[in-house]
MDTraj code that builds the backbone (N, CA, C; nanometers):
import mdtraj as md
import numpy as np

residues = "MET PRO ALA TYR LEU ILE LYS TYR HIS ARG PRO THR GLY ALA LEU GLU VAL THR GLU TYR ASP SER LEU ILE GLU GLY THR ARG ALA ARG HIS ARG LEU ASP GLN VAL ASN LYS ASP PRO ASP VAL GLU ILE VAL ALA ILE GLY ALA LYS ASN LEU GLU SER VAL ARG HIS THR HIS ALA ARG TYR PHE PHE ARG GLU LYS THR ALA PRO PRO TYR PRO PHE VAL ALA".split()
xyz = np.array([
    [0.0854, -0.1117, -0.0032],
    [-0.0019, 0.0010, -0.0025],
    [0.0804, 0.1342, 0.0064],
    [0.0541, 0.2189, -0.0838],
    [0.1355, 0.3444, -0.0862],
    [0.1246, 0.4189, 0.0464],
    [0.2177, 0.5108, 0.0667],
    [0.2210, 0.6135, 0.1762],
    [0.2370, 0.7399, 0.1201],
    [0.1939, 0.8399, 0.1977],
    [0.2011, 0.9866, 0.1578],
    [0.2662, 1.0618, 0.2740],
    [0.3720, 1.1250, 0.2417],
    [0.4446, 1.2159, 0.3317],
    [0.4011, 1.3483, 0.3130],
    [0.3487, 1.4086, 0.4166],
    [0.2879, 1.5477, 0.4168],
    [0.3831, 1.6306, 0.5056],
    [0.4278, 1.7423, 0.4448],
    [0.4956, 1.8482, 0.5166],
    [0.4011, 1.9697, 0.5161],
    [0.3578, 2.0085, 0.6380],
    [0.2499, 2.1061, 0.6547],
    [0.2953, 2.2186, 0.7370],
    [0.2901, 2.3435, 0.6870],
    [0.3149, 2.4713, 0.7555],
    [0.1929, 2.5125, 0.8203],
    [0.1744, 2.5032, 0.9520],
    [0.0532, 2.5467, 1.0255],
    [0.0123, 2.6892, 1.0022],
    [0.0961, 2.7920, 1.0088],
    [0.0489, 2.9217, 0.9968],
    [-0.0056, 2.9634, 0.8592],
    [0.0548, 2.9091, 0.7578],
    [0.0041, 2.9436, 0.6222],
    [-0.0845, 2.8490, 0.5526],
    [-0.0690, 2.7245, 0.5967],
    [-0.1490, 2.6129, 0.5280],
    [-0.0673, 2.5487, 0.4082],
    [0.0419, 2.6107, 0.3920],
    [0.1234, 2.5601, 0.2777],
    [0.1617, 2.4073, 0.3044],
    [0.1680, 2.3229, 0.1955],
    [0.1909, 2.1849, 0.2171],
    [0.2719, 2.1337, 0.0996],
    [0.3325, 2.0214, 0.1193],
    [0.4028, 1.9435, 0.0240],
    [0.3740, 1.7973, 0.0424],
    [0.3342, 1.7324, -0.0661],
    [0.2928, 1.5914, -0.0466],
    [0.3872, 1.5071, -0.1396],
    [0.4476, 1.3959, -0.0800],
    [0.5337, 1.3057, -0.1620],
    [0.4739, 1.1627, -0.1436],
    [0.4616, 1.0951, -0.2541],
    [0.4164, 0.9600, -0.2455],
    [0.5361, 0.8659, -0.2344],
    [0.5122, 0.7512, -0.1497],
    [0.6125, 0.6453, -0.1417],
    [0.5407, 0.5153, -0.1658],
    [0.6150, 0.4133, -0.1955],
    [0.5642, 0.2834, -0.2239],
    [0.5106, 0.2131, -0.1034],
    [0.5628, 0.2426, 0.0159],
    [0.5078, 0.1755, 0.1399],
    [0.5203, 0.2690, 0.2587],
    [0.4481, 0.2364, 0.3629],
    [0.4579, 0.3155, 0.4860],
    [0.5901, 0.3039, 0.5487],
    [0.6620, 0.1964, 0.5329],
    [0.7985, 0.1854, 0.5945],
    [0.8811, 0.2860, 0.5201],
    [0.8818, 0.3086, 0.3866],
    [0.9607, 0.4092, 0.3201],
    [0.9145, 0.5533, 0.3602],
    [0.7844, 0.5740, 0.3675],
    [0.7363, 0.7004, 0.4056],
    [0.7762, 0.7453, 0.5535],
    [0.7719, 0.6513, 0.6405],
    [0.8197, 0.6686, 0.7793],
    [0.9647, 0.7034, 0.7899],
    [1.0388, 0.6314, 0.7198],
    [1.1855, 0.6546, 0.7158],
    [1.2172, 0.7989, 0.6605],
    [1.1480, 0.8354, 0.5577],
    [1.1681, 0.9728, 0.5112],
    [1.1297, 1.0744, 0.6148],
    [1.0166, 1.0460, 0.6806],
    [0.9588, 1.1381, 0.7855],
    [1.0719, 1.1414, 0.9071],
    [1.1326, 1.0369, 0.9349],
    [1.2364, 1.0498, 1.0386],
    [1.3487, 1.1209, 0.9972],
    [1.3995, 1.1077, 0.8747],
    [1.5055, 1.1861, 0.8225],
    [1.4772, 1.3356, 0.8254],
    [1.3463, 1.3825, 0.7842],
    [1.3153, 1.5120, 0.7814],
    [1.2948, 1.5757, 0.9262],
    [1.2474, 1.4975, 1.0136],
    [1.2272, 1.5326, 1.1537],
    [1.3712, 1.5700, 1.2158],
    [1.4752, 1.5049, 1.1721],
    [1.5988, 1.5291, 1.2276],
    [1.6586, 1.6737, 1.1809],
    [1.6142, 1.7136, 1.0616],
    [1.6741, 1.8273, 1.0195],
    [1.5752, 1.9520, 1.0192],
    [1.4533, 1.9174, 1.0445],
    [1.3549, 2.0335, 1.0563],
    [1.3713, 2.1069, 1.1835],
    [1.3891, 2.2464, 1.1610],
    [1.4041, 2.3215, 1.2900],
    [1.2856, 2.4166, 1.3189],
    [1.1868, 2.4142, 1.2304],
    [1.0719, 2.4988, 1.2323],
    [0.9557, 2.4244, 1.3084],
    [0.9285, 2.4767, 1.4352],
    [0.8175, 2.4213, 1.5184],
    [0.6814, 2.4290, 1.4562],
    [0.6599, 2.5155, 1.3511],
    [0.5466, 2.5252, 1.2856],
    [0.5161, 2.4297, 1.1750],
    [0.6059, 2.3431, 1.1502],
    [0.6011, 2.2414, 1.0313],
    [0.5746, 2.1078, 1.1023],
    [0.4508, 2.0480, 1.0642],
    [0.4233, 1.9082, 1.0827],
    [0.4700, 1.8284, 0.9703],
    [0.5328, 1.7164, 1.0015],
    [0.5743, 1.6192, 0.9071],
    [0.5021, 1.4821, 0.9441],
    [0.4237, 1.4313, 0.8593],
    [0.3562, 1.3018, 0.8873],
    [0.3607, 1.2132, 0.7657],
    [0.3566, 1.0803, 0.8041],
    [0.3574, 0.9772, 0.6975],
    [0.2251, 0.9066, 0.7214],
    [0.1422, 0.8849, 0.6059],
    [0.0134, 0.8202, 0.6195],
    [0.0029, 0.7132, 0.5164],
    [-0.0414, 0.5914, 0.5586],
    [-0.0561, 0.4898, 0.4645],
    [-0.2089, 0.4925, 0.4122],
    [-0.2283, 0.4807, 0.2871],
    [-0.3583, 0.4903, 0.2281],
    [-0.3511, 0.4294, 0.0880],
    [-0.4780, 0.3910, 0.0330],
    [-0.4898, 0.3342, -0.0943],
    [-0.4572, 0.4427, -0.1993],
    [-0.4911, 0.5640, -0.1777],
    [-0.4624, 0.6704, -0.2844],
    [-0.4662, 0.8072, -0.2020],
    [-0.4248, 0.9086, -0.2666],
    [-0.4212, 1.0459, -0.2164],
    [-0.5561, 1.1006, -0.1803],
    [-0.6606, 1.0592, -0.2577],
    [-0.7945, 1.1011, -0.2331],
    [-0.8378, 1.0539, -0.0970],
    [-0.7977, 0.9335, -0.0574],
    [-0.8447, 0.8759, 0.0800],
    [-0.7674, 0.9751, 0.1898],
    [-0.6443, 1.0154, 0.1643],
    [-0.5719, 1.0837, 0.2637],
    [-0.6489, 1.2264, 0.2685],
    [-0.6908, 1.2823, 0.1513],
    [-0.7555, 1.4138, 0.1462],
    [-0.8834, 1.4015, 0.2352],
    [-0.9445, 1.2866, 0.2351],
    [-1.0695, 1.2713, 0.3027],
    [-1.0452, 1.2492, 0.4598],
    [-0.9546, 1.1508, 0.4863],
    [-0.9319, 1.1254, 0.6286],
    [-0.8487, 1.2388, 0.7061],
    [-0.7683, 1.3083, 0.6212],
    [-0.6797, 1.4091, 0.6918],
    [-0.7026, 1.5444, 0.6319],
    [-0.8329, 1.5891, 0.6062],
    [-0.8782, 1.6951, 0.5418],
    [-0.8164, 1.8331, 0.5908],
    [-0.7831, 1.8339, 0.7227],
    [-0.7169, 1.9580, 0.7818],
    [-0.6034, 2.0031, 0.7136],
    [-0.5146, 1.9110, 0.6564],
    [-0.3975, 1.9467, 0.5924],
    [-0.4285, 2.0173, 0.4549],
    [-0.5428, 1.9775, 0.3897],
    [-0.5745, 2.0277, 0.2622],
    [-0.6736, 2.1378, 0.2582],
    [-0.7097, 2.1795, 0.3712],
    [-0.8273, 2.2861, 0.3844],
    [-0.7861, 2.4206, 0.3067],
    [-0.6575, 2.4629, 0.3245],
    [-0.6095, 2.5875, 0.2555],
    [-0.5287, 2.5677, 0.1451],
    [-0.5301, 2.4529, 0.0863],
    [-0.4490, 2.4166, -0.0313],
    [-0.4426, 2.5087, -0.1338],
    [-0.5611, 2.5572, -0.1857],
    [-0.5748, 2.6385, -0.3038],
    [-0.5281, 2.7849, -0.2755],
    [-0.5336, 2.8258, -0.1507],
    [-0.4930, 2.9698, -0.1220],
    [-0.3653, 2.9845, -0.0495],
    [-0.3100, 2.8735, -0.0043],
    [-0.1861, 2.8779, 0.0592],
    [-0.0676, 2.9077, -0.0430],
    [0.0356, 2.9892, 0.0068],
    [0.1516, 3.0065, -0.0797],
    [0.2376, 2.8821, -0.0877],
    [0.3211, 2.8695, -0.1844],
    [0.4093, 2.7683, -0.1927],
    [0.5131, 2.7722, -0.0612],
    [0.5285, 2.6613, -0.0125],
    [0.6103, 2.6647, 0.1120],
    [0.7467, 2.6335, 0.0800],
    [0.8430, 2.7213, 0.1321],
    [0.9959, 2.6975, 0.1049],
    [1.0547, 2.6127, 0.2107],
    [1.0221, 2.4831, 0.1960],
    [1.0718, 2.3787, 0.2896],
    [1.2150, 2.3662, 0.2793],
    [1.2797, 2.3765, 0.3970],
    [1.4251, 2.3512, 0.4113],
    [1.4488, 2.2091, 0.4263],
    [1.3612, 2.1337, 0.4975],
    [1.3806, 1.9898, 0.5091],
    [1.3323, 1.9119, 0.3895],
])
top = md.Topology()
chain = top.add_chain()
for i, resn in enumerate(residues, 1):
    res = top.add_residue(resn, chain, resSeq=i)
    for name in ("N", "CA", "C"):
        top.add_atom(name, md.element.get_by_symbol(name[0]), res)
traj = md.Trajectory(xyz[None], top)
């Protein structure tokens, strides 16, 4: 089952989504990013789901401002 890594900037709603082949891969990537992320306003999560539409439904809060949020300059 695929996994989706979400980097979400709470104040602006900016996000970046990356698809991985498995939750294990997504979780490993999340751990790497957690180690270098210094911004307390950035959430980094890995979610296993059949497809991105499922993630959009179950974790809608990350996508609420997707169309109006500025691109996020992620350092991690």
